[in-house]
Every structure is written in C-alpha cells, then in structure tokens.
DSSP file (Angstrom, degrees, kcal/mol; ACC not computed):
  #  RESIDUE AA STRUCTURE BP1 BP2  ACC     N-H-->O    O-->H-N    N-H-->O    O-->H-N    TCO  KAPPA ALPHA  PHI   PSI    X-CA   Y-CA   Z-CA
    1    1 A M     >        0   0    0      0, 0.0     4,-2.2     0, 0.0     5,-0.2   0.000 360.0 360.0 360.0 -29.5   -2.3    8.5   -2.2
    2    2 A E  H  >  +     0   0    0      1,-0.2     4,-2.1     2,-0.2     5,-0.1   0.915 360.0  49.0 -54.4 -46.0   -2.2    5.9   -4.9
    3    3 A E  H  > S+     0   0    0      1,-0.2     4,-2.7     2,-0.2    -1,-0.2   0.887 107.6  55.5 -62.5 -39.8    1.1    7.3   -6.1
    4    4 A L  H  > S+     0   0    0      2,-0.2     4,-2.3     1,-0.2    -2,-0.2   0.919 109.2  45.7 -60.0 -47.0    2.5    7.3   -2.6
    5    5 A V  H  X S+     0   0    0     -4,-2.2     4,-2.6     1,-0.2    -1,-0.2   0.907 113.4  51.1 -65.0 -40.4    1.7    3.6   -2.1
    6    6 A E  H  X S+     0   0    0     -4,-2.1     4,-2.5    -5,-0.2    -2,-0.2   0.905 110.3  48.1 -63.5 -43.7    3.2    2.8   -5.5
    7    7 A I  H  X S+     0   0    0     -4,-2.7     4,-1.7     2,-0.2    -2,-0.2   0.926 114.0  45.8 -61.4 -48.1    6.4    4.6   -4.9
    8    8 A L  H  X S+     0   0    0     -4,-2.3     4,-0.8    -5,-0.2    -2,-0.2   0.929 114.6  48.2 -59.8 -45.6    6.9    3.0   -1.5
    9    9 A A  H >X S+     0   0    0     -4,-2.6     4,-1.7     1,-0.2     3,-0.9   0.916 110.6  50.5 -62.1 -47.4    6.1   -0.4   -2.8
   10   10 A K  H 3< S+     0   0    0     -4,-2.5    -1,-0.2     1,-0.3    -2,-0.2   0.831 106.6  55.3 -63.1 -30.8    8.4   -0.1   -5.9
   11   11 A A  H 3< S+     0   0    0     -4,-1.7    -1,-0.3    -5,-0.2    -2,-0.2   0.728 112.3  43.7 -75.3 -19.8   11.2    1.0   -3.7
   12   12 A L  H << S+     0   0    0     -3,-0.9    -2,-0.2    -4,-0.8    -1,-0.2   0.801 101.1  74.9 -90.5 -31.3   10.9   -2.2   -1.5
   13   13 A V     <  -     0   0    0     -4,-1.7    27,-0.0     1,-0.1    28,-0.0  -0.259  67.3-139.9 -91.9 166.0   10.5   -4.9   -4.0
   14   14 A D  S    S+     0   0    0      1,-0.2     3,-0.1    -2,-0.1    -1,-0.1   0.680 102.1  47.5 -91.6 -22.5   12.9   -6.7   -6.4
   15   15 A Q    >   +     0   0    0      1,-0.1     3,-1.9    22,-0.1    22,-0.3  -0.658  62.6 166.6-119.8  76.5   10.3   -6.8   -9.3
   16   16 A P  G >  S+     0   0    0      0, 0.0     3,-1.2     0, 0.0    -1,-0.1   0.725  72.1  68.8 -64.5 -20.6    8.8   -3.2   -9.4
   17   17 A E  G 3  S+     0   0    0      1,-0.2    -2,-0.0    -3,-0.1    -7,-0.0   0.678  95.7  56.0 -72.9 -11.8    7.2   -4.0  -12.8
   18   18 A H  G <  S+     0   0    0     -3,-1.9     2,-0.3    -8,-0.1    -1,-0.2   0.429  82.0 109.8 -94.3   0.5    4.8   -6.4  -11.0
   19   19 A V    <   +     0   0    0     -3,-1.2     2,-0.3    -4,-0.2    17,-0.2  -0.614  42.9 173.6 -81.0 130.7    3.5   -3.7   -8.5
   20   20 A S  E     -A   35   0A   0     15,-2.2    15,-2.8    -2,-0.3     2,-0.4  -0.995  14.5-162.6-138.1 147.0    0.0   -2.6   -9.1
   21   21 A V  E     -A   34   0A   0     -2,-0.3     2,-0.4    13,-0.2    13,-0.2  -0.993   6.8-177.6-133.6 128.2   -2.2   -0.3   -7.1
   22   22 A N  E     -A   33   0A   0     11,-2.2    11,-3.1    -2,-0.4     2,-0.4  -0.971  10.6-154.1-123.0 143.4   -6.0    0.0   -7.4
   23   23 A V  E     -A   32   0A   0     -2,-0.4     2,-0.6     9,-0.2     9,-0.2  -0.952   6.1-163.5-121.2 134.2   -8.2    2.4   -5.4
   24   24 A T  E     -A   31   0A   0      7,-2.4     7,-2.2    -2,-0.4     2,-0.4  -0.962  18.9-154.1-113.5 111.4  -11.8    1.9   -4.5
   25   25 A E  E     +A   30   0A   0     -2,-0.6     2,-0.2     5,-0.2     5,-0.2  -0.705  17.1 174.2 -94.2 138.8  -13.3    5.2   -3.5
   26   26 A K        -     0   0    0      3,-2.9    -2,-0.0    -2,-0.4     5,-0.0  -0.658  49.7 -86.2-123.8-177.2  -16.3    5.5   -1.2
   27   27 A E  S    S+     0   0    0     -2,-0.2     3,-0.0     1,-0.2    -1,-0.0   0.938 119.8   4.1 -61.6 -49.4  -17.9    8.7    0.3
   28   28 A K  S    S+     0   0    0     40,-0.1    41,-2.1    -3,-0.0     2,-0.3   0.189 129.1  45.8-123.6  15.5  -15.6    9.0    3.4
   29   29 A S  E     - b   0  69A   0     39,-0.2    -3,-2.9     2,-0.0     2,-0.3  -0.976  57.0-154.2-149.5 164.8  -13.2    6.2    2.9
   30   30 A S  E     -Ab  25  70A   0     39,-2.5    41,-2.4    -2,-0.3     2,-0.5  -0.988   8.7-147.9-137.3 148.2  -10.9    4.6    0.3
   31   31 A V  E     -Ab  24  71A   0     -7,-2.2    -7,-2.4    -2,-0.3     2,-0.6  -0.980  11.9-162.3-119.0 121.8   -9.5    1.1    0.0
   32   32 A I  E     -Ab  23  72A   0     39,-3.7    41,-2.9    -2,-0.5     2,-0.7  -0.903   4.7-159.8-105.6 119.0   -6.1    0.9   -1.6
   33   33 A Q  E     -Ab  22  73A   0    -11,-3.1   -11,-2.2    -2,-0.6     2,-0.5  -0.872   4.9-165.1-103.3 114.8   -5.3   -2.6   -2.9
   34   34 A L  E     -Ab  21  74A   0     39,-3.5    41,-2.9    -2,-0.7     2,-0.5  -0.877   4.0-169.0-101.2 125.4   -1.6   -3.2   -3.4
   35   35 A R  E     +Ab  20  75A   0    -15,-2.8   -15,-2.2    -2,-0.5     2,-0.3  -0.956  10.9 168.7-118.9 131.2   -0.6   -6.2   -5.5
   36   36 A V  E     - b   0  76A   0     39,-2.0    41,-2.0    -2,-0.5   -17,-0.1  -0.871  44.2 -79.9-131.4 166.0    3.0   -7.5   -5.7
   37   37 A A    >>  -     0   0    0    -22,-0.3     3,-1.7    -2,-0.3     4,-0.6  -0.367  44.7-115.7 -65.1 148.0    4.7  -10.6   -7.0
   38   38 A P  G >4 S+     0   0    0      0, 0.0     3,-0.9     0, 0.0     4,-0.4   0.840 116.1  58.3 -54.0 -33.5    4.5  -13.5   -4.6
   39   39 A E  G 34 S+     0   0    0      1,-0.2     3,-0.3     2,-0.1     4,-0.2   0.778 106.5  49.4 -70.3 -22.0    8.3  -13.5   -4.1
   40   40 A D  G X> S+     0   0    0     -3,-1.7     4,-1.8     1,-0.2     3,-0.6   0.482  81.2  95.2 -93.5  -5.6    8.1   -9.9   -2.9
   41   41 A M  H <X S+     0   0    0     -3,-0.9     4,-2.3    -4,-0.6     5,-0.3   0.886  83.0  52.4 -56.7 -41.7    5.3  -10.3   -0.4
   42   42 A G  H 3> S+     0   0    0     -4,-0.4     4,-2.6    -3,-0.3    -1,-0.3   0.834 107.7  52.1 -62.9 -33.6    7.8  -10.7    2.5
   43   43 A K  H <4 S+     0   0    0     -3,-0.6    -1,-0.2    -4,-0.2    -2,-0.2   0.857 113.2  43.6 -70.6 -35.2    9.6   -7.5    1.6
   44   44 A V  H  < S+     0   0    0     -4,-1.8    -2,-0.2     1,-0.1    11,-0.2   0.834 120.6  40.3 -77.0 -35.3    6.3   -5.5    1.5
   45   45 A I  H  < S-     0   0    0     -4,-2.3     7,-1.8    -5,-0.2     6,-0.9   0.896  96.5-165.5 -82.8 -43.4    5.0   -7.1    4.8
   46   46 A G    ><  -     0   0    0     -4,-2.6     3,-1.9    -5,-0.3     2,-0.3  -0.032  40.6 -32.3  80.3 170.6    8.3   -7.1    6.7
   47   47 A K  G >  S-     0   0    0      1,-0.3     3,-1.5     2,-0.2     4,-0.1  -0.464 134.8  -8.1 -66.4 122.8    9.3   -9.0    9.8
   48   48 A H  G 3  S-     0   0    0     -2,-0.3    -1,-0.3     1,-0.2    -2,-0.1   0.762 126.1 -68.3  58.4  25.1    6.2   -9.3   12.1
   49   49 A G  G <> S+     0   0    0     -3,-1.9     4,-2.5    -7,-0.1    -1,-0.2   0.642  95.3 139.1  72.8  17.1    4.3   -6.9    9.6
   50   50 A R  H <>  +     0   0    0     -3,-1.5     4,-2.3     2,-0.2    -4,-0.2   0.879  69.5  44.9 -62.6 -41.7    6.4   -3.9   10.5
   51   51 A I  H  > S+     0   0    0     -6,-0.9     4,-2.8     2,-0.2     5,-0.2   0.941 113.4  50.2 -71.0 -44.6    6.8   -2.6    7.0
   52   52 A A  H  > S+     0   0    0     -7,-1.8     4,-2.4     1,-0.2    -2,-0.2   0.919 112.1  48.8 -59.5 -41.2    3.2   -3.0    6.2
   53   53 A K  H  X S+     0   0    0     -4,-2.5     4,-2.2    -8,-0.4    -1,-0.2   0.901 110.4  50.1 -64.6 -39.2    2.2   -1.2    9.3
   54   54 A A  H  X S+     0   0    0     -4,-2.3     4,-2.4     2,-0.2    -2,-0.2   0.906 110.6  50.1 -62.5 -41.7    4.6    1.6    8.6
   55   55 A M  H  X S+     0   0    0     -4,-2.8     4,-2.3     1,-0.2    -2,-0.2   0.910 110.9  48.6 -63.6 -41.3    3.2    2.0    5.1
   56   56 A R  H  X S+     0   0    0     -4,-2.4     4,-2.5    -5,-0.2    -1,-0.2   0.903 110.2  52.6 -67.2 -36.0   -0.4    2.1    6.4
   57   57 A T  H  X S+     0   0    0     -4,-2.2     4,-2.1     2,-0.2    -2,-0.2   0.919 110.7  46.7 -64.1 -43.6    0.6    4.7    9.0
   58   58 A V  H  X S+     0   0    0     -4,-2.4     4,-1.8     2,-0.2    -1,-0.2   0.904 113.9  48.2 -64.3 -41.1    2.2    6.9    6.4
   59   59 A V  H  X S+     0   0    0     -4,-2.3     4,-1.7     1,-0.2    -2,-0.2   0.897 111.1  50.2 -69.9 -38.6   -0.9    6.6    4.1
   60   60 A K  H  X S+     0   0    0     -4,-2.5     4,-0.9     2,-0.2    -1,-0.2   0.879 108.9  52.5 -66.2 -38.1   -3.3    7.3    7.0
   61   61 A A  H  < S+     0   0    0     -4,-2.1     4,-0.5     1,-0.2     3,-0.3   0.873 109.7  48.4 -66.3 -36.7   -1.3   10.4    7.9
   62   62 A A  H >< S+     0   0    0     -4,-1.8     3,-0.7     1,-0.2     4,-0.5   0.816 106.7  57.8 -69.2 -32.1   -1.5   11.6    4.3
   63   63 A A  H >X>S+     0   0    0     -4,-1.7     5,-1.5     1,-0.2     4,-0.8   0.703  86.7  76.7 -73.5 -18.7   -5.3   10.9    4.3
   64   64 A I  G ><5S+     0   0    0     -4,-0.9     3,-0.8    -3,-0.3    -1,-0.2   0.884  88.6  59.3 -61.8 -35.0   -5.9   13.2    7.2
   65   65 A K  G <45S+     0   0    0     -3,-0.7    -1,-0.3    -4,-0.5    -2,-0.2   0.870 111.0  41.2 -59.3 -35.9   -5.5   16.2    4.8
   66   66 A E  G <45S-     0   0    0     -3,-0.6    -1,-0.2    -4,-0.5    -2,-0.2   0.483 109.2-126.4 -90.8  -3.8   -8.5   14.8    2.8
   67   67 A R  T <<5 +     0   0    0     -3,-0.8     2,-0.3    -4,-0.8    -3,-0.2   0.911  66.4 127.5  58.6  46.5  -10.5   13.9    5.9
   68   68 A K      < -     0   0    0     -5,-1.5     2,-0.5    -8,-0.1   -39,-0.2  -0.915  61.8-122.0-127.5 154.3  -10.9   10.3    4.7
   69   69 A K  E     -b   29   0A   0    -41,-2.1   -39,-2.5    -2,-0.3     2,-0.4  -0.826  30.8-163.2 -90.7 137.4  -10.2    6.9    6.2
   70   70 A V  E     -b   30   0A   0     -2,-0.5     2,-0.4   -41,-0.2   -39,-0.2  -0.977   8.3-166.8-126.2 135.1   -7.9    4.9    4.1
   71   71 A F  E     -b   31   0A   0    -41,-2.4   -39,-3.7    -2,-0.4     2,-0.6  -0.970   8.5-153.1-119.7 135.3   -7.3    1.1    4.3
   72   72 A V  E     -b   32   0A   0     -2,-0.4     2,-0.4   -41,-0.2   -39,-0.2  -0.934   9.4-169.4-109.4 119.7   -4.4   -0.6    2.6
   73   73 A E  E     -b   33   0A   0    -41,-2.9   -39,-3.5    -2,-0.6     2,-0.5  -0.916   7.7-154.0-108.4 134.4   -4.8   -4.2    1.5
   74   74 A I  E     +b   34   0A   0     -2,-0.4     2,-0.3   -41,-0.2   -39,-0.2  -0.933  23.1 160.8-112.8 123.1   -1.7   -6.2    0.4
   75   75 A D  E     -b   35   0A   0    -41,-2.9   -39,-2.0    -2,-0.5     2,-0.3  -0.905  35.6-116.7-133.2 163.4   -2.1   -9.1   -2.0
   76   76 A S  E      b   36   0A   0     -2,-0.3   -39,-0.2   -41,-0.2   -41,-0.0  -0.670 360.0 360.0 -96.0 160.1    0.1  -11.1   -4.3
   77   77 A I              0   0    0    -41,-2.0   -40,-0.1    -2,-0.3    -1,-0.1   0.512 360.0 360.0 -72.4 360.0   -0.6  -11.2   -8.1
C-alpha cells in the first residue's frame, strides 16, 4: 500500500522528488504518513478535500484484502 500512495501522490504534485511515504504498522491497522512539499498540499488535498478522500478510499479498498484498517495522514515537509 505504501507504493500505491506514493504513485498516486507523485502523479498529482509538481515536485514528485519531495514526496515521501512512511508506514507505521500495528497488529490490525497501519498508519500511512504522506509528506509533500508545502506548495503541493492543495493538489493532494483537493477542493473541499475531495482528492484526499478519494485517495483514502482507494487505500482502504486495497487494505480489505489484508484485513487491516489503514489511515492516511497528509503533512507537508
């Protein structure tokens, strides 16, 4: 799932070299922390959070196979 978030984020931003993804694994859940350049925050979040919500939905759908809960946090570098 880490790769999925990274691919999606790099496709959206102007500075893909500043995209970083860190995963914190727990027993039945994972937290994926996506960090992008401050200038690209709006592109990743989208108008009214639509892009961020869509990204979270895709990641949660992928997580169903692994029977885990996944949370995506978006921060700037």
